[in-house]
TIKOLKE-785136 format. One record per residue (C-alpha): residue number from 1; chain; x, y negated, z negated. Coordinates in Angstrom, 3 decimals, always signed. Each point is the difference from the previous one (the first is absolute). Example, Ala and Ser with C-alpha at 12.3 -4.5 7.8 and 13.67 -1.06 7.14 Angstrom:
REM residues 2
NODE   seq   mol          X          Y          Z
NODE     1     A    +12.300     +4.500     -7.800
NODE     2     A     +1.370     -3.440     +0.660
REM end
This chain:
REM residues 244
NODE   seq   mol          X          Y          Z
NODE     1     A    -18.536     -8.449     +3.101
NODE     2     A     +0.171     +4.112     -1.966
NODE     3     A     +1.907     +1.044     -3.629
NODE     4     A     +1.524     +2.686     -0.180
NODE     5     A     +0.580     +1.747     -3.007
NODE     6     A     +2.599     +0.700     -1.013
NODE     7     A     -1.780     +3.416     -2.001
NODE     8     A     +2.794     -1.460     -3.091
NODE     9     A     -3.062     -1.439     -2.597
NODE    10     A     +2.786     -1.272     -1.794
NODE    11     A     +1.534     -2.187     +2.900
NODE    12     A     -3.785     -0.633     +2.164
NODE    13     A     -0.543     -1.484     -3.902
NODE    14     A     +3.343     -2.123     +0.110
NODE    15     A     -0.217     -1.164     +3.887
NODE    16     A     -3.218     -1.132     -0.589
NODE    17     A     -1.692     +3.127     +1.450
NODE    18     A     +1.427     +1.019     +2.807
NODE    19     A     +2.153     -1.539     +3.552
NODE    20     A     -1.240     -1.500     +2.867
NODE    21     A     +0.447     +1.610     +3.091
NODE    22     A     +2.120     -1.049     +2.281
NODE    23     A     +2.374     -1.661     -2.326
NODE    24     A     +4.254     +0.766     -1.464
NODE    25     A     +0.351     +0.569     -3.767
NODE    26     A     +3.271     -0.827     -0.834
NODE    27     A     +2.239     +2.586     -2.857
NODE    28     A     +2.992     -1.253     -0.865
NODE    29     A     +2.501     +1.571     -3.176
NODE    30     A     +3.025     +0.001     -0.567
NODE    31     A     +2.701     +2.786     +0.295
NODE    32     A     -1.384     +1.785     -2.808
NODE    33     A     -3.245     -0.242     +0.125
NODE    34     A     -2.547     +3.980     +1.194
NODE    35     A     -2.469     -3.253     +0.709
NODE    36     A     +0.423     +0.627     +3.581
NODE    37     A     -1.596     +3.901     -0.109
NODE    38     A     -3.763     -2.097     -1.317
NODE    39     A     -0.544     -0.553     +4.209
NODE    40     A     +0.604     +3.432     +0.722
NODE    41     A     -2.983     +0.632     -2.821
NODE    42     A     -2.281     -2.295     +1.893
NODE    43     A     +1.231     +1.654     +3.389
NODE    44     A     -0.980     +3.942     -1.656
NODE    45     A     -3.828     -1.906     -1.362
NODE    46     A     -0.489     -1.128     +3.414
NODE    47     A     +1.242     +2.975     +1.176
NODE    48     A     -2.717     +2.183     -1.277
NODE    49     A     -2.727     -2.600     +1.325
NODE    50     A     +0.797     +0.438     +2.873
NODE    51     A     +2.716     -2.251     +1.386
NODE    52     A     +2.744     +0.040     +1.758
NODE    53     A     +3.361     -0.872     -1.263
NODE    54     A     +3.235     -1.727     +1.747
NODE    55     A     +3.259     -0.273     -1.779
NODE    56     A     +2.010     -2.023     +2.493
NODE    57     A     +3.436     +1.016     -1.648
NODE    58     A     +3.712     -2.304     +0.477
NODE    59     A     +1.794     +1.417     -2.880
NODE    60     A     +0.928     +3.785     +0.173
NODE    61     A     -0.301     +3.298     +1.320
NODE    62     A     -3.031     +1.378     -0.726
NODE    63     A     +1.418     +2.924     -1.741
NODE    64     A     +1.249     -2.481     -2.589
NODE    65     A     -3.382     -1.885     +0.241
NODE    66     A     -2.039     +3.142     -0.819
NODE    67     A     +2.046     +1.109     -2.144
NODE    68     A     -0.469     -2.692     -2.563
NODE    69     A     -3.372     -0.566     +0.579
NODE    70     A     -0.147     +4.383     -0.067
NODE    71     A     +0.456     -0.418     -4.239
NODE    72     A     -3.231     -2.585     +0.238
NODE    73     A     -2.506     +2.828     +1.690
NODE    74     A     +0.150     -1.595     +3.821
NODE    75     A     +1.599     +2.161     +2.559
NODE    76     A     +0.406     -2.162     +3.193
NODE    77     A     +0.362     +3.299     +2.312
NODE    78     A     -2.752     +1.792     -1.691
NODE    79     A     -3.122     -3.407     +0.130
NODE    80     A     +1.850     +0.036     +4.137
NODE    81     A     +0.247     +3.556     +0.760
NODE    82     A     -4.466     -0.072     -0.742
NODE    83     A     -0.783     -3.774     +1.461
NODE    84     A     +0.345     -2.149     -2.573
NODE    85     A     +2.852     -1.703     +0.707
NODE    86     A     +2.358     -1.701     +3.166
NODE    87     A     +3.399     -1.627     -0.865
NODE    88     A     +1.640     -2.412     +2.358
NODE    89     A     +3.785     +0.316     -0.611
NODE    90     A     +1.780     -3.493     -0.383
NODE    91     A     +3.707     +2.211     -1.391
NODE    92     A     -0.245     +2.251     +1.718
NODE    93     A     -0.977     -1.573     +3.252
NODE    94     A     +3.856     -2.419     -0.817
NODE    95     A     +1.544     +2.751     -0.600
NODE    96     A     -1.249     +2.455     +2.281
NODE    97     A     -1.591     +2.687     -1.998
NODE    98     A     -1.422     +2.307     +1.996
NODE    99     A     -3.351     +1.955     -2.034
NODE   100     A     -2.538     +2.688     +2.115
NODE   101     A     -2.731     -1.541     -2.015
NODE   102     A     -2.951     -0.905     +2.272
NODE   103     A     -0.991     -2.401     -2.664
NODE   104     A     +3.649     -2.363     -0.186
NODE   105     A     +0.987     -2.021     +1.840
NODE   106     A     +1.919     -1.735     +1.731
NODE   107     A     +2.575     -0.779     +2.863
NODE   108     A     +3.271     -2.031     +0.438
NODE   109     A     -0.475     -3.674     -1.288
NODE   110     A     +2.362     -2.957     -1.492
NODE   111     A     +0.182     -2.472     -1.569
NODE   112     A     -1.665     -1.560     +3.791
NODE   113     A     -1.907     +1.977     +0.197
NODE   114     A     -1.882     +1.181     -2.276
NODE   115     A     -2.917     -2.457     -0.297
NODE   116     A     -1.708     +1.043     +3.235
NODE   117     A     +1.120     +4.274     -0.150
NODE   118     A     -1.286     +0.185     -3.989
NODE   119     A     -3.833     -1.623     +1.926
NODE   120     A     +0.715     +1.833     +3.227
NODE   121     A     -0.051     +3.526     -2.977
NODE   122     A     -2.500     -0.803     -1.902
NODE   123     A     -1.982     -0.246     +2.301
NODE   124     A     +0.794     +3.049     +1.302
NODE   125     A     -1.317     +1.332     -4.009
NODE   126     A     -3.188     -1.958     +0.368
NODE   127     A     -0.974     +1.501     +3.181
NODE   128     A     +1.082     +3.327     -0.447
NODE   129     A     +0.064     +1.197     -4.112
NODE   130     A     -2.203     -3.056     -1.238
NODE   131     A     -3.072     -0.053     +1.949
NODE   132     A     -2.939     -1.189     -1.994
NODE   133     A     +1.899     -0.074     -3.377
NODE   134     A     +1.256     -2.598     -2.390
NODE   135     A     +3.380     -0.413     -0.258
NODE   136     A     +1.609     -0.005     -3.134
NODE   137     A     +4.162     -1.241     +0.757
NODE   138     A     +2.546     -0.428     -2.228
NODE   139     A     +2.853     -1.705     +0.568
NODE   140     A     +2.761     +1.978     -1.110
NODE   141     A     +1.876     -2.612     -0.590
NODE   142     A     -0.388     -3.823     +0.197
NODE   143     A     +3.729     -1.266     -0.562
NODE   144     A     +1.306     +3.391     +2.417
NODE   145     A     -1.258     -1.218     +2.964
NODE   146     A     +1.609     -3.624     -1.525
NODE   147     A     +2.821     +2.444     -0.367
NODE   148     A     -0.201     +0.993     +3.958
NODE   149     A     -1.131     -2.765     +1.242
NODE   150     A     +1.003     -2.875     -2.322
NODE   151     A     -2.488     -1.861     -2.114
NODE   152     A     -0.235     -3.535     +3.163
NODE   153     A     -0.744     +2.891     +2.747
NODE   154     A     -2.641     +1.417     -2.186
NODE   155     A     -2.101     -2.350     -1.023
NODE   156     A     -0.278     -1.264     +3.501
NODE   157     A     -0.929     +4.094     +1.276
NODE   158     A     -3.142     -0.742     -3.260
NODE   159     A     -0.816     -3.260     +1.100
NODE   160     A     -0.503     +1.588     +3.674
NODE   161     A     -2.113     +3.933     -1.647
NODE   162     A     -1.833     -2.646     -1.617
NODE   163     A     -1.124     -2.122     +2.753
NODE   164     A     -0.170     +3.819     +1.679
NODE   165     A     -2.354     +1.286     -2.800
NODE   166     A     -2.045     -3.026     -0.154
NODE   167     A     -0.527     +0.466     +4.421
NODE   168     A     -1.157     +3.572     -1.302
NODE   169     A     -2.470     -1.811     -2.742
NODE   170     A     -1.134     -1.468     +2.447
NODE   171     A     -0.941     +1.667     +3.121
NODE   172     A     +0.403     +3.771     -0.693
NODE   173     A     -2.488     +2.406     -2.162
NODE   174     A     +1.460     +2.333     -1.733
NODE   175     A     +0.661     +0.826     -4.094
NODE   176     A     +1.634     -2.815     -0.698
NODE   177     A     +3.579     +1.459     -2.546
NODE   178     A     +1.149     -0.788     -3.416
NODE   179     A     +4.174     -0.868     -0.159
NODE   180     A     +1.943     +0.324     -2.665
NODE   181     A     +3.699     -0.840     +0.241
NODE   182     A     +2.562     +0.430     -2.600
NODE   183     A     +3.378     -2.266     -1.286
NODE   184     A     +2.022     +0.839     -1.258
NODE   185     A     +0.492     -3.685     -2.006
NODE   186     A     +3.227     +0.880     -0.934
NODE   187     A     +1.734     -0.242     +3.646
NODE   188     A     -1.130     -2.558     +1.976
NODE   189     A     -0.472     -3.716     -0.771
NODE   190     A     -2.054     -2.151     -1.557
NODE   191     A     -0.766     -1.721     +3.332
NODE   192     A     -1.384     +3.194     +1.271
NODE   193     A     -2.087     +0.685     -2.344
NODE   194     A     -1.348     -2.746     -0.033
NODE   195     A     -1.027     +0.147     +3.137
NODE   196     A     -1.437     +2.996     -0.359
NODE   197     A     -2.111     -0.419     -2.696
NODE   198     A     -1.233     -2.815     +1.568
NODE   199     A     -1.337     +2.549     +3.294
NODE   200     A     -1.776     +2.165     -2.886
NODE   201     A     -3.151     -0.093     -1.613
NODE   202     A     +0.160     +2.581     -3.164
NODE   203     A     +3.898     -0.284     -1.501
NODE   204     A     +0.603     +3.063     -3.150
NODE   205     A     +3.463     -0.903     -1.304
NODE   206     A     +2.188     +2.853     -2.265
NODE   207     A     +2.895     -0.792     -2.764
NODE   208     A     +0.916     +2.649     -1.145
NODE   209     A     +1.796     +0.055     -3.723
NODE   210     A     +3.426     +2.046     -1.048
NODE   211     A     -0.676     +2.348     -1.910
NODE   212     A     -3.912     +1.040     +0.049
NODE   213     A     -1.820     +2.086     +2.027
NODE   214     A     -2.660     -3.376     +1.044
NODE   215     A     +0.401     -2.763     +1.803
NODE   216     A     -2.102     -3.119     +0.062
NODE   217     A     -2.832     +0.143     +2.955
NODE   218     A     -0.958     -3.713     +0.675
NODE   219     A     -2.683     -0.502     +2.221
NODE   220     A     +1.123     -3.184     +1.123
NODE   221     A     -2.590     -1.142     +3.492
NODE   222     A     -2.900     +1.344     +1.232
NODE   223     A     -3.220     -1.973     +2.555
NODE   224     A     -2.708     +1.301     -2.391
NODE   225     A     -2.548     -2.040     -0.366
NODE   226     A     +0.091     +0.904     -4.627
NODE   227     A     +4.088     +0.892     +0.204
NODE   228     A     +2.200     -1.069     -3.033
NODE   229     A     +3.411     +0.161     -0.043
NODE   230     A     +1.475     +3.439     -2.957
NODE   231     A     +2.590     +1.745     -1.002
NODE   232     A     -0.936     +3.587     -0.753
NODE   233     A     +2.783     +2.985     -0.274
NODE   234     A     +0.535     +2.375     +2.364
NODE   235     A     +2.112     +3.482     -0.068
NODE   236     A     +0.826     +3.205     +1.276
NODE   237     A     +0.025     +2.709     -1.642
NODE   238     A     +0.622     +4.241     +0.989
NODE   239     A     -1.216     -1.686     +4.149
NODE   240     A     -3.255     -1.096     -1.451
NODE   241     A     -0.464     -4.745     -0.129
NODE   242     A     -2.056     -1.012     -2.990
NODE   243     A     -0.420     -4.234     -0.139
NODE   244     A     -1.778     -1.041     -3.487
REM end
């Protein structure tokens, strides 16, 4: 399996060299943390290398999500117009928001029909937009899916999705993805977190500190042989990410 460089030297070093293709990176954080922005910095760097971004949104209308991201210099609408990004909008699918942008994929769905319709939308995006590029997917967020669908149902859907990924790995000849899952720990049960941790090959945990700009960044898990768990300092200041 190919080892993918995030182009963030401090992160690649901490992970033991980079991110293996077809792996899942779990990024967890607390309510006041900005650690979730790391996922979009990875996406920005990989788009520069020719990869394709896939945002799976379950928490906010896109105008509000883009408002959050523009403060770190990432504009989902501009990247979509440039052909670098597609969005599977589960939030819009549940609440009947109709977007005109062709890179935004949605369909009327509910708890019962979510998974097959989601898989259909992804296959459509794969043929229309991703094609032979490597997908870099960000789930925004796992706690959002737990709220919409329920933790137990979402865990079962995740297992089914993992089985579909394994079949694709065995039978399809295309660039394998990197999958990044964002999770606010304050919004879910410990049991849900435990299952997501099991399914993830990488895990990075952020903890904000009262009255301080810096956060503790604990690189907890990586499958690479020379990896050692380590703690770094993470700071987001003036729209720029700094890892020490």
